[in-house]
SELUMDO-415687 format. One record per atom (N, C-alpha, C): residue in three letters; atom name; x, y, z; chain. Coordinates in pm, whole numbers, plus 50000, padded with zeros to 5 digits. Each point is the difference from the previous one (the first is absolute). Example, Ala and Ser with C-alpha at 12.3 -4.5 7.8 and 13.67 -1.06 7.14 Angstrom:
2
  type  atom      X      Y      Z  mol
   Ala     N  51319  49431  50780    A
   Ala    CA  49911  50119  50000    A
   Ala     C  50090  50120  50000    A
   Ser     N  49965  50105  49928    A
   Ser    CA  50082  50119  50006    A
   Ser     C  49923  50109  50073    A
***
This chain:
72
  type  atom      X      Y      Z  mol
   Met     N  50070  49868  48425    A
   Met    CA  49933  50110  50034    A
   Met     C  49876  49914  50077    A
   Leu     N  50055  50090  50130    A
   Leu    CA  49865  49962  50125    A
   Leu     C  49864  50003  49958    A
   His     N  49910  49874  49994    A
   His    CA  49863  50026  49960    A
   His     C  49879  50037  50081    A
   Ser     N  50055  49941  50138    A
   Ser    CA  49925  49924  50112    A
   Ser     C  50055  50074  50149    A
   Ile     N  49885  50032  50094    A
   Ile    CA  50127  50018  50140    A
   Ile     C  49924  49874  50118    A
   Glu     N  49907  49949  49904    A
   Glu    CA  49979  49853  50101    A
   Glu     C  50089  49871  50029    A
   Pro     N  50014  50030  50093    A
   Pro    CA  50097  49881  50045    A
   Pro     C  49952  49869  49942    A
   Ser     N  49896  49969  50005    A
   Ser    CA  49969  49860  49930    A
   Ser     C  50039  49997  49889    A
   Val     N  50057  50127  49881    A
   Val    CA  50066  49938  49912    A
   Val     C  50124  49973  50020    A
   Phe     N  50091  50076  50052    A
   Phe    CA  50123  49881  50034    A
   Phe     C  50016  49918  50099    A
   Leu     N  49906  49992  50121    A
   Leu    CA  50035  49877  50050    A
   Leu     C  49952  49892  49973    A
   Ala     N  50062  49884  50081    A
   Ala    CA  49916  49870  50026    A
   Ala     C  49882  49988  50063    A
   Ser     N  49873  49987  50008    A
   Ser    CA  49884  49996  50054    A
   Ser     C  50059  49951  50120    A
   Asp     N  50064  49900  50059    A
   Asp    CA  49947  49962  50148    A
   Asp     C  50093  50128  50073    A
   Leu     N  50085  50103  49946    A
   Leu    CA  50115  50068  50052    A
   Leu     C  49885  50115  50041    A
   Leu     N  49883  50049  49937    A
   Leu    CA  49902  50106  50000    A
   Leu     C  49975  50017  50129    A
   Ser     N  49944  49879  50047    A
   Ser    CA  49944  50014  50171    A
   Ser     C  50122  49996  50131    A
   Thr     N  50134  50040  49945    A
   Thr    CA  50092  49995  50069    A
   Thr     C  49995  50167  50060    A
   Thr     N  50035  50015  50132    A
   Thr    CA  50003  50136  50054    A
   Thr     C  50169  50067  50029    A
   Ala     N  50010  50098  49900    A
   Ala    CA  50098  50089  49954    A
   Ala     C  49988  50095  50079    A
   Gln     N  50141  50102  50050    A
   Gln    CA  50019  50090  50016    A
   Gln     C  50025  50097  49929    A
   Cys     N  49921  50113  49952    A
   Cys    CA  50091  50127  49939    A
   Cys     C  50091  50064  50020    A
   Pro     N  50090  50008  49886    A
   Pro    CA  50158  50012  50002    A
   Pro     C  50013  50139  49999    A
   His     N  49839  50128  49989    A
   His    CA  50000  50129  50031    A
   His     C  49970  50027  50131    A
   Cys     N  49869  49979  50032    A
   Cys    CA  49915  50013  50110    A
   Cys     C  50000  49922  50133    A
   Gly     N  50052  49904  49956    A
   Gly    CA  50029  49857  50107    A
   Gly     C  49872  49927  50026    A
   Thr     N  49835  50072  49976    A
   Thr    CA  49931  49877  49979    A
   Thr     C  49987  49895  49961    A
   Lys     N  49963  49919  50080    A
   Lys    CA  50001  49845  49995    A
   Lys     C  49784  49939  49928    A
   Cys     N  50042  49968  49900    A
   Cys    CA  49854  49927  49887    A
   Cys     C  49977  49913  49944    A
   Ala     N  49955  49909  50006    A
   Ala    CA  49974  49870  49835    A
   Ala     C  50055  50131  49906    A
   Val     N  50126  49877  49914    A
   Val    CA  49991  50043  49847    A
   Val     C  49970  50057  49906    A
   Ser     N  49840  49911  50009    A
   Ser    CA  49894  50050  49911    A
   Ser     C  49967  50084  50010    A
   Asp     N  50005  50085  50129    A
   Asp    CA  49932  50136  49997    A
   Asp     C  50092  50125  49948    A
   Gly     N  50146  49967  49969    A
   Gly    CA  50111  50081  49975    A
   Gly     C  49982  50030  49858    A
   Val     N  50100  50097  49935    A
   Val    CA  50026  50024  49898    A
   Val     C  50152  49951  49976    A
   Val     N  50036  49960  49836    A
   Val    CA  50129  50039  49983    A
   Val     C  50009  50067  49896    A
   Gly     N  50135  50050  50002    A
   Gly    CA  50034  50081  49849    A
   Gly     C  50180  49989  50012    A
   Leu     N  50006  50033  49878    A
   Leu    CA  50136  50047  49964    A
   Leu     C  50078  50111  50042    A
   Leu     N  50012  49983  50097    A
   Leu    CA  50122  50117  50080    A
   Leu     C  50124  50038  50019    A
   His     N  50093  50124  49996    A
   His    CA  50115  50024  50038    A
   His     C  50018  49979  50140    A
   Tyr     N  50117  49969  50064    A
   Tyr    CA  50050  50069  50093    A
   Tyr     C  50135  49985  50042    A
   Arg     N  50039  50042  50110    A
   Arg    CA  50164  50002  49976    A
   Arg     C  50012  49910  50145    A
   Leu     N  50125  49943  49957    A
   Leu    CA  50049  49863  50066    A
   Leu     C  50162  50055  50045    A
   Glu     N  50020  49984  50088    A
   Glu    CA  50157  50060  50016    A
   Glu     C  49982  50129  49946    A
   Asp     N  50128  50013  49881    A
   Asp    CA  50021  50129  49909    A
   Asp     C  49938  49962  49849    A
   Glu     N  49928  49944  50036    A
   Glu    CA  49915  49936  49775    A
   Glu     C  49911  50052  50020    A
   Leu     N  49902  50018  49873    A
   Leu    CA  49879  49983  50003    A
   Leu     C  49944  49840  49961    A
   Lys     N  49970  49936  50046    A
   Lys    CA  49903  49917  49921    A
   Lys     C  49874  49983  49945    A
   Tyr     N  49937  49926  49925    A
   Tyr    CA  49855  49981  49989    A
   Tyr     C  49927  49863  50024    A
   Ser     N  49915  49985  50051    A
   Ser    CA  49947  49884  49975    A
   Ser     C  49829  49997  50022    A
   Leu     N  49962  49861  50038    A
   Leu    CA  49833  50002  49994    A
   Leu     C  50056  49999  50180    A
   Val     N  49861  50079  50019    A
   Val    CA  50012  50041  50157    A
   Val     C  49858  49968  50076    A
   Trp     N  49968  49877  50138    A
   Trp    CA  49846  50043  49962    A
   Trp     C  49983  50096  50144    A
   Val     N  49916  50110  49985    A
   Val    CA  49984  50071  50164    A
   Val     C  49830  49976  50047    A
   Cys     N  49944  50056  50067    A
   Cys    CA  49895  50007  50055    A
   Cys     C  49877  50065  49928    A
   Gln     N  50020  50124  49892    A
   Gln    CA  49898  50054  49981    A
   Gln     C  50111  50087  49898    A
   Pro     N  49906  50042  49952    A
   Pro    CA  50037  50106  49848    A
   Pro     C  50102  50116  50079    A
   Ala     N  49920  50114  50081    A
   Ala    CA  50067  50049  50050    A
   Ala     C  50179  50018  50064    A
   Cys     N  50014  49862  50047    A
   Cys    CA  50119  49923  50038    A
   Cys     C  50061  49989  49822    A
   Leu     N  49947  49923  49918    A
   Leu    CA  50089  50025  49952    A
   Leu     C  50060  50121  49920    A
   Leu     N  49930  50087  49956    A
   Leu    CA  50037  50153  50001    A
   Leu     C  50095  50067  50079    A
   Ala     N  49966  49980  50082    A
   Ala    CA  50102  50034  50143    A
   Ala     C  50186  49914  50003    A
   Phe     N  49975  49903  49957    A
   Phe    CA  50149  49850  50019    A
   Phe     C  50049  50076  49816    A
   Glu     N  49946  50050  49876    A
   Glu    CA  50079  50000  49941    A
   Glu     C  50089  50119  49978    A
   His     N  50131  49950  49992    A
   His    CA  50108  50114  50002    A
   His     C  49945  50160  49935    A
   Ser     N  50052  50059  50118    A
   Ser    CA  49973  50185  49980    A
   Ser     C  50054  50080  49824    A
   Gln     N  50086  49880  50003    A
   Gln    CA  50068  50062  49813    A
   Gln     C  49907  49949  49931    A
   Phe     N  49934  49891  49956    A
   Phe    CA  49910  49986  49967    A
   Phe     C  49849  50057  50039    A
   Met     N  49946  50059  50055    A
   Met    CA  49915  50070  50020    A
   Met     C  49992  50164  50010    A
   Gly     N  50125  50043  49886    A
   Gly    CA  49953  50148  49989    A
   Gly     C  50113  50050  50128    A
   Arg     N  50066  49940  50106    A
   Arg    CA  50036  50063  50092    A
   Arg     C  50154  49994  49982    A
   Ala     N  50090  50048  50066    A
   Ala    CA  50156  49931  49955    A
   Ala     C  50022  50023  50150    A
***
């Protein structure tokens, strides 16, 4: 079970100051400013899930595959 969305819980402290690009909206920001979530996504024709970093909670919800958000 995922108990936190804080990147510092999942990443080494030296990685928190690096810049990353959000896979959902493309925004670039420090990893420490974003959020981490266990998300479902489609890769080719297969549904996958893993911890994913995004720049903000709104992107966390938008990145989640629609099948798991009450939409088909």
